[in-house]
GURO-722623 format. One record per residue (C-alpha): residue in one letter; chain; z, x, y. Coordinates in nm, 2 decimals. Layout:
REM GURO-722623
   residu   chaine       pz       px       py
        A        A        Z        X        Y
...
REM end
This chain:
REM GURO-722623
   residu   chaine       pz       px       py
        M        A     2.95     2.36    -5.31
        T        A     3.15     2.20    -5.59
        G        A     3.06     1.91    -5.81
        S        A     3.27     1.60    -5.79
        E        A     3.37     1.44    -6.12
        S        A     3.51     1.12    -5.96
        V        A     3.36     1.05    -5.62
        T        A     3.54     0.74    -5.50
        A        A     3.86     0.56    -5.60
        P        A     4.04     0.29    -5.41
        A        A     4.28     0.45    -5.17
        T        A     4.55     0.22    -5.29
        A        A     4.51     0.30    -5.66
        P        A     4.75     0.54    -5.81
        R        A     4.62     0.89    -5.87
        S        A     4.67     1.08    -6.19
        V        A     4.58     1.44    -6.13
        G        A     4.62     1.70    -6.40
        L        A     4.73     2.02    -6.23
        P        A     4.54     2.33    -6.32
        R        A     4.73     2.60    -6.51
        R        A     4.82     2.92    -6.32
        Q        A     4.65     3.17    -6.56
        L        A     4.41     3.38    -6.34
        S        A     4.49     3.73    -6.24
        V        A     4.36     3.87    -5.91
        W        A     4.07     4.05    -6.09
        H        A     3.97     3.74    -6.28
        A        A     3.94     3.56    -5.95
        V        A     3.76     3.86    -5.79
        S        A     3.49     3.85    -6.06
        V        A     3.44     3.47    -6.02
        C        A     3.43     3.50    -5.64
        V        A     3.16     3.77    -5.65
        G        A     2.96     3.57    -5.91
        M        A     2.98     3.25    -5.71
        V        A     2.86     3.41    -5.38
        I        A     2.59     3.65    -5.49
        G        A     2.27     3.47    -5.59
        A        A     1.89     3.48    -5.54
        G        A     1.93     3.40    -5.17
        I        A     2.00     3.75    -5.06
        F        A     1.65     3.86    -5.18
        K        A     1.49     3.61    -4.94
        T        A     1.72     3.57    -4.64
        T        A     1.70     3.93    -4.53
        P        A     1.34     3.92    -4.38
        L        A     1.42     3.60    -4.19
        A        A     1.74     3.75    -4.05
        A        A     1.55     4.07    -3.96
        L        A     1.28     3.86    -3.78
        N        A     1.55     3.74    -3.54
        T        A     1.72     4.07    -3.49
        G        A     1.64     4.32    -3.22
        S        A     1.76     4.64    -3.39
        E        A     1.86     4.79    -3.73
        L        A     2.22     4.83    -3.61
        E        A     2.24     4.47    -3.49
        L        A     2.11     4.35    -3.83
        L        A     2.37     4.55    -4.02
        L        A     2.65     4.43    -3.78
        L        A     2.55     4.07    -3.83
        W        A     2.59     4.11    -4.21
        L        A     2.93     4.25    -4.15
        L        A     3.02     3.96    -3.93
        G        A     2.89     3.71    -4.19
        G        A     3.13     3.86    -4.44
        A        A     3.43     3.84    -4.20
        V        A     3.36     3.47    -4.11
        S        A     3.31     3.38    -4.47
        L        A     3.65     3.53    -4.56
        I        A     3.81     3.32    -4.28
        G        A     3.65     3.01    -4.42
        A        A     3.75     3.10    -4.77
        L        A     4.11     3.14    -4.66
        C        A     4.10     2.79    -4.51
        F        A     3.96     2.64    -4.83
        A        A     4.22     2.83    -5.03
        E        A     4.50     2.65    -4.84
        L        A     4.34     2.32    -4.90
        A        A     4.28     2.38    -5.27
        A        A     4.63     2.50    -5.33
        A        A     4.79     2.21    -5.15
        F        A     4.55     1.94    -5.27
        P        A     4.41     2.04    -5.61
        D        A     4.14     1.80    -5.72
        A        A     3.81     1.82    -5.91
        G        A     3.63     1.69    -5.60
        G        A     3.70     2.01    -5.40
        D        A     3.58     1.98    -5.04
        Y        A     3.48     1.61    -5.10
        Y        A     3.85     1.53    -5.17
        F        A     3.98     1.74    -4.87
        L        A     3.75     1.56    -4.63
        R        A     3.83     1.22    -4.77
        R        A     4.20     1.29    -4.76
        A        A     4.18     1.41    -4.40
        F        A     3.93     1.17    -4.24
        G        A     3.91     0.87    -4.47
        E        A     3.68     0.72    -4.72
        R        A     3.39     0.66    -4.49
        L        A     3.34     1.03    -4.43
        G        A     3.40     1.10    -4.80
        F        A     3.11     0.87    -4.88
        L        A     2.89     1.03    -4.62
        F        A     2.96     1.37    -4.77
        A        A     2.89     1.25    -5.12
        W        A     2.55     1.12    -4.99
        S        A     2.48     1.45    -4.82
        R        A     2.54     1.64    -5.14
        F        A     2.28     1.43    -5.32
        A        A     2.01     1.39    -5.05
        V        A     2.05     1.72    -4.86
        I        A     2.28     1.99    -5.00
        H        A     2.21     1.99    -5.38
        T        A     1.84     1.89    -5.36
        G        A     1.77     2.11    -5.06
        S        A     1.93     2.41    -5.24
        M        A     1.72     2.34    -5.55
        A        A     1.40     2.33    -5.34
        L        A     1.51     2.65    -5.15
        L        A     1.56     2.84    -5.47
        A        A     1.24     2.71    -5.62
        F        A     1.06     2.87    -5.32
        V        A     1.24     3.20    -5.38
        F        A     1.12     3.18    -5.74
        G        A     0.77     3.10    -5.64
        D        A     0.74     3.36    -5.37
        Y        A     0.86     3.64    -5.59
        V        A     0.66     3.55    -5.90
        S        A     0.35     3.52    -5.67
        E        A     0.39     3.89    -5.60
        I        A     0.27     3.97    -5.95
        I        A     0.08     3.65    -6.05
        D        A    -0.19     3.55    -5.80
        L        A    -0.23     3.17    -5.82
        G        A    -0.40     3.12    -5.49
        A        A    -0.29     2.98    -5.16
        Y        A    -0.06     2.72    -5.32
        G        A     0.06     2.94    -5.60
        S        A     0.42     2.96    -5.48
        T        A     0.43     2.58    -5.44
        A        A     0.29     2.52    -5.79
        L        A     0.54     2.76    -5.94
        A        A     0.83     2.60    -5.75
        A        A     0.74     2.25    -5.85
        G        A     0.67     2.35    -6.21
        M        A     1.01     2.51    -6.24
        I        A     1.19     2.20    -6.11
        V        A     1.00     1.98    -6.36
        L        A     1.08     2.22    -6.64
        L        A     1.45     2.23    -6.56
        A        A     1.47     1.86    -6.53
        A        A     1.31     1.83    -6.88
        V        A     1.55     2.08    -7.02
        N        A     1.85     1.89    -6.88
        L        A     1.71     1.55    -7.00
        A        A     1.70     1.70    -7.35
        G        A     2.07     1.79    -7.32
        I        A     2.01     2.17    -7.33
        R        A     2.24     2.36    -7.10
        F        A     2.33     2.72    -7.03
        G        A     2.68     2.82    -7.15
        I        A     2.94     3.00    -6.95
        H        A     2.87     3.33    -7.13
        T        A     2.50     3.30    -7.03
        Q        A     2.60     3.25    -6.66
        V        A     2.83     3.56    -6.67
        G        A     2.54     3.76    -6.82
        L        A     2.31     3.64    -6.54
        M        A     2.56     3.75    -6.28
        L        A     2.56     4.10    -6.43
        I        A     2.18     4.10    -6.41
        V        A     2.17     4.01    -6.04
        L        A     2.43     4.28    -5.97
        A        A     2.21     4.53    -6.15
        G        A     1.92     4.42    -5.94
        L        A     2.11     4.47    -5.61
        I        A     2.23     4.82    -5.73
        S        A     1.87     4.91    -5.82
        V        A     1.76     4.81    -5.47
        I        A     2.03     5.03    -5.31
        V        A     1.92     5.32    -5.54
        A        A     1.56     5.26    -5.42
        G        A     1.68     5.27    -5.06
        I        A     1.85     5.61    -5.13
        G        A     1.52     5.73    -5.28
        A        A     1.33     5.62    -4.98
        A        A     1.58     5.80    -4.74
        L        A     1.55     6.12    -4.95
        S        A     1.17     6.11    -4.98
        P        A     0.97     6.38    -4.79
        G        A     0.90     6.14    -4.51
        G        A     1.27     6.04    -4.49
        G        A     1.41     5.72    -4.35
        A        A     1.23     5.40    -4.28
        A        A     0.86     5.36    -4.29
        P        A     0.69     5.32    -3.94
        P        A     0.64     4.96    -3.83
        P        A     0.29     4.82    -3.86
        A        A     0.07     4.85    -3.55
        V        A    -0.03     4.48    -3.56
        G        A     0.21     4.20    -3.45
        A        A     0.51     4.18    -3.23
        L        A     0.84     4.34    -3.30
        P        A     1.13     4.12    -3.40
        Q        A     1.32     3.95    -3.12
        S        A     1.70     3.92    -3.10
        Q        A     1.81     3.56    -3.16
        V        A     2.16     3.61    -3.30
        G        A     2.23     3.24    -3.37
        V        A     1.91     3.20    -3.57
        A        A     1.97     3.53    -3.76
        L        A     2.33     3.41    -3.85
        I        A     2.19     3.10    -4.01
        F        A     2.01     3.31    -4.27
        V        A     2.30     3.56    -4.30
        F        A     2.56     3.28    -4.37
        L        A     2.32     3.12    -4.62
        A        A     2.34     3.43    -4.84
        Y        A     2.72     3.42    -4.83
        G        A     2.73     3.06    -4.95
        G        A     2.95     2.99    -5.25
        W        A     3.28     3.11    -5.11
        S        A     3.39     2.74    -5.07
        D        A     3.38     2.71    -5.45
        A        A     3.55     3.04    -5.50
        A        A     3.84     2.93    -5.28
        T        A     3.93     2.64    -5.51
        L        A     4.06     2.90    -5.76
        S        A     4.38     2.91    -5.56
        A        A     4.54     2.64    -5.77
        E        A     4.50     2.86    -6.08
        M        A     4.63     3.19    -5.96
        R        A     4.94     3.34    -6.13
        D        A     5.06     3.47    -5.79
        A        A     5.07     3.14    -5.60
        R        A     5.14     3.29    -5.26
        R        A     4.93     3.61    -5.23
        G        A     4.70     3.60    -5.53
        I        A     4.41     3.41    -5.38
        Q        A     4.43     3.60    -5.05
        R        A     4.40     3.93    -5.23
        A        A     4.12     3.80    -5.46
        L        A     3.92     3.67    -5.17
        L        A     3.97     3.98    -4.96
        I        A     3.86     4.21    -5.25
        G        A     3.58     3.98    -5.37
        L        A     3.42     3.91    -5.03
        A        A     3.47     4.28    -4.93
        I        A     3.26     4.37    -5.24
        V        A     2.99     4.12    -5.15
        T        A     2.98     4.23    -4.79
        V        A     2.95     4.60    -4.89
        L        A     2.67     4.51    -5.13
        Y        A     2.48     4.30    -4.88
        V        A     2.51     4.57    -4.60
        L        A     2.39     4.84    -4.84
        V        A     2.10     4.62    -4.96
        N        A     1.98     4.56    -4.60
        W        A     2.02     4.93    -4.53
        A        A     1.80     5.00    -4.83
        F        A     1.54     4.76    -4.71
        L        A     1.54     4.93    -4.37
        Q        A     1.50     5.27    -4.53
        G        A     1.19     5.17    -4.72
        L        A     1.03     4.91    -4.50
        G        A     1.16     4.95    -4.15
        L        A     1.28     4.66    -3.94
        S        A     0.94     4.52    -3.87
        G        A     0.82     4.58    -4.22
        L        A     1.13     4.39    -4.35
        A        A     1.07     4.11    -4.11
        R        A     0.72     4.06    -4.23
        S        A     0.79     4.09    -4.61
        E        A     0.77     3.78    -4.83
        A        A     0.95     3.96    -5.11
        P        A     1.13     4.27    -4.97
        A        A     1.30     4.38    -5.30
        A        A     0.96     4.37    -5.48
        D        A     0.79     4.56    -5.20
        L        A     1.06     4.83    -5.19
        M        A     1.07     4.88    -5.56
        L        A     0.69     4.91    -5.57
        Q        A     0.69     5.16    -5.29
        V        A     0.96     5.38    -5.44
        F        A     0.94     5.34    -5.82
        G        A     0.60     5.18    -5.89
        P        A     0.47     4.86    -6.05
        T        A     0.71     4.86    -6.35
        A        A     1.01     4.86    -6.12
        Q        A     0.85     4.58    -5.91
        L        A     0.81     4.37    -6.23
        L        A     1.17     4.43    -6.32
        I        A     1.31     4.32    -5.98
        V        A     1.08     4.01    -5.97
        S        A     1.22     3.92    -6.32
        V        A     1.58     3.96    -6.19
        V        A     1.51     3.73    -5.89
        A        A     1.32     3.48    -6.10
        I        A     1.60     3.46    -6.37
        T        A     1.87     3.43    -6.10
        S        A     1.68     3.15    -5.92
        I        A     1.64     2.96    -6.24
        A        A     2.01     3.00    -6.34
        V        A     2.14     2.88    -6.00
        M        A     1.89     2.59    -5.99
        N        A     2.00     2.48    -6.33
        A        A     2.37     2.50    -6.24
        I        A     2.30     2.29    -5.92
        L        A     2.10     2.03    -6.13
        I        A     2.39     2.00    -6.38
        A        A     2.66     1.96    -6.11
        G        A     2.45     1.75    -5.88
        A        A     2.35     1.51    -6.15
        R        A     2.71     1.45    -6.25
        T        A     2.81     1.40    -5.88
        T        A     2.54     1.14    -5.84
        Y        A     2.64     0.97    -6.17
        A        A     3.00     0.96    -6.07
        A        A     2.92     0.82    -5.72
        A        A     2.70     0.55    -5.88
        R        A     2.96     0.46    -6.13
        D        A     3.24     0.43    -5.87
        L        A     3.03     0.24    -5.61
        G        A     2.90    -0.02    -5.85
        G        A     2.56    -0.19    -5.83
        L        A     2.37     0.12    -5.93
        T        A     2.34     0.06    -6.30
        R        A     2.06     0.30    -6.38
        L        A     2.21     0.60    -6.19
        A        A     2.54     0.53    -6.36
        H        A     2.40     0.54    -6.71
        W        A     2.53     0.82    -6.93
        H        A     2.33     0.92    -7.24
        E        A     2.59     0.96    -7.51
        T        A     2.38     1.15    -7.76
        R        A     2.24     1.41    -7.52
        G        A     2.54     1.42    -7.29
        T        A     2.35     1.38    -6.97
        P        A     2.30     1.12    -6.69
        P        A     1.92     1.09    -6.72
        A        A     1.85     0.87    -6.42
        S        A     2.06     1.10    -6.20
        V        A     1.88     1.41    -6.33
        M        A     1.54     1.25    -6.25
        A        A     1.66     1.13    -5.91
        L        A     1.76     1.48    -5.80
        A        A     1.45     1.64    -5.94
        T        A     1.23     1.38    -5.76
        V        A     1.40     1.45    -5.42
        A        A     1.37     1.82    -5.48
        L        A     1.00     1.79    -5.55
        A        A     0.96     1.59    -5.23
        L        A     1.13     1.87    -5.04
        V        A     0.89     2.12    -5.20
        A        A     0.61     1.91    -5.07
        L        A     0.78     1.91    -4.72
        G        A     0.81     2.29    -4.73
        T        A     0.44     2.32    -4.83
        Y        A     0.33     2.08    -4.55
        T        A     0.52     2.27    -4.28
        R        A     0.39     2.60    -4.43
        G        A     0.75     2.72    -4.40
        G        A     0.86     2.69    -4.76
        F        A     1.19     2.87    -4.79
        S        A     1.26     2.87    -4.41
        T        A     1.19     2.49    -4.39
        M        A     1.45     2.43    -4.65
        V        A     1.70     2.64    -4.46
        D        A     1.63     2.43    -4.15
        Y        A     1.67     2.11    -4.36
        L        A     2.01     2.22    -4.51
        T        A     2.18     2.40    -4.22
        P        A     2.28     2.13    -3.97
        V        A     2.42     1.90    -4.24
        Y        A     2.59     2.19    -4.43
        W        A     2.76     2.34    -4.12
        F        A     2.86     2.00    -3.98
        F        A     3.07     1.94    -4.30
        L        A     3.20     2.30    -4.30
        A        A     3.33     2.25    -3.95
        L        A     3.50     1.93    -4.06
        S        A     3.65     2.11    -4.36
        G        A     3.80     2.38    -4.13
        T        A     3.94     2.10    -3.91
        A        A     4.09     1.94    -4.21
        V        A     4.33     2.23    -4.24
        I        A     4.48     2.14    -3.90
        V        A     4.46     1.76    -3.96
        L        A     4.64     1.78    -4.29
        R        A     4.91     2.01    -4.16
        R        A     4.99     1.73    -3.92
        T        A     4.94     1.42    -4.14
        A        A     5.08     1.56    -4.46
        P        A     5.35     1.81    -4.36
        E        A     5.56     1.72    -4.67
        V        A     5.30     1.86    -4.92
        V        A     5.39     2.19    -5.07
        R        A     5.14     2.46    -4.97
        P        A     5.17     2.76    -5.21
        F        A     4.92     2.94    -4.99
        R        A     4.89     2.91    -4.61
        V        A     4.62     3.05    -4.39
        P        A     4.76     3.35    -4.20
        F        A     4.77     3.34    -3.82
        Y        A     4.75     2.96    -3.81
        P        A     4.60     2.79    -3.61
        V        A     4.40     3.08    -3.48
        L        A     4.19     3.15    -3.79
        P        A     4.11     2.79    -3.87
        G        A     4.01     2.75    -3.51
        V        A     3.79     3.06    -3.52
        F        A     3.61     2.93    -3.83
        V        A     3.55     2.58    -3.68
        L        A     3.41     2.74    -3.36
        C        A     3.18     2.97    -3.57
        S        A     3.07     2.68    -3.78
        L        A     2.99     2.48    -3.46
        Y        A     2.80     2.77    -3.32
        V        A     2.58     2.79    -3.63
        L        A     2.53     2.42    -3.62
        Y        A     2.44     2.44    -3.25
        S        A     2.19     2.72    -3.32
        S        A     2.02     2.52    -3.60
        L        A     1.97     2.23    -3.35
        V        A     1.86     2.43    -3.05
        Y        A     1.56     2.57    -3.23
        V        A     1.48     2.22    -3.37
        S        A     1.21     2.22    -3.64
        L        A     1.07     1.95    -3.86
        G        A     1.30     2.05    -4.15
        A        A     1.61     2.01    -3.93
        V        A     1.49     1.67    -3.80
        V        A     1.43     1.54    -4.16
        G        A     1.77     1.67    -4.27
        I        A     1.95     1.49    -3.99
        A        A     1.74     1.17    -4.05
        V        A     1.84     1.17    -4.42
        L        A     2.20     1.20    -4.32
        A        A     2.15     0.91    -4.09
        V        A     2.02     0.71    -4.39
        G        A     2.37     0.77    -4.54
        L        A     2.53     0.59    -4.24
        L        A     2.30     0.29    -4.31
        L        A     2.40     0.29    -4.67
        L        A     2.77     0.31    -4.57
        A        A     2.73     0.00    -4.35
        L        A     2.55    -0.19    -4.63
        R        A     2.82    -0.08    -4.88
        S        A     3.09    -0.23    -4.66
        R        A     2.89    -0.56    -4.65
        W        A     2.83    -0.56    -5.03
        T        A     3.19    -0.49    -5.12
        R        A     3.33    -0.71    -4.85
        R        A     3.64    -0.50    -4.81
        P        A     3.76    -0.26    -4.54
        I        A     3.71     0.11    -4.62
        Q        A     4.05     0.26    -4.62
        R        A     4.22     0.59    -4.54
        F        A     4.47     0.77    -4.76
REM end
């Protein structure tokens, strides 16, 4: 998910787009791709995927499938980014392919569902893992999640932000955490008992629901849509981004499969499905309390870093939308001294806190936020895949330095996979999904009101 610096401009206005410099090598792009995809989600999605999987082999195959589909999606985004380079990323692709109405709806979904839902989701990851070593009672995870959102909002309101070198360091920390989990899995496999721990006697075994399992698998692979936008900066305009995405997502896929294999070695399928913090449980089992504390620290630091990045990008997207739409003076205010849009920061933090409250009410926490995000997120991803086909027809004159191989088969496969995940998220309807769809519907109402306020037709490119 990329931040938009300028959300709407009249379709008839001339555009002045500074083209990015082609300065990235394949390995530069690989490192960025890996860093954008791997986050704290992998430490929490694995139990929920296992809970909906019938066997260990099926679980590992689903993680391989997730990597393959993510690669196809990344190739689609790479073509769009190379042909239509813009700071708005997928917002601009959708607006160009389907018109300003859909662009506005996507901008709304970023504020009300995608960015804020992602913040609440990561806040629950932070709370659940820290609760493994600090017992704050039944609502300890909620208190930690809400407290971290408030703290990060205060930090951003003060104008304090992490630099790029800090973000790179955090990426190395999370990679070290994943490798330590894999080493623990090897230790569990080589222990005298060997292999996975026997499943607990109490409770039912996981049931195979592939569509539901894929929701959590694909969530962990999120971030490739941002990585694909590097295509406009590759030295090798034709094959550079393809090679970078292949290598980068191959690395991520191998790491994810090995991490799940490690969890299965130490916890077993049923033990993994019931774990609130599988990395902490595995490290405690194999290496003891000190290792557990270290992995909890890794997850906590990663969650904080990604939440902070979302708050920075999301607040600026909200500020830009308010500025361009007009009539939203407070949200469009920029604090010159601190270099932040304070009202937008507070708006995002407030919605994220409300979503933490929703997750607490449903007793689902992290899984409720996944339900909340998924229908909206995959609806727009399906449209982004379709945009490749639409723009090939409506803008054939545009130079495309990179083209999706096997067109239109691969874009079609990605759209069908996206629709399948969207269907799966709606078949097993939960309160979180209902609220997410309702919030998107509010965007349609705002769109109608906006047309009345501005008294002008909303145009296409």
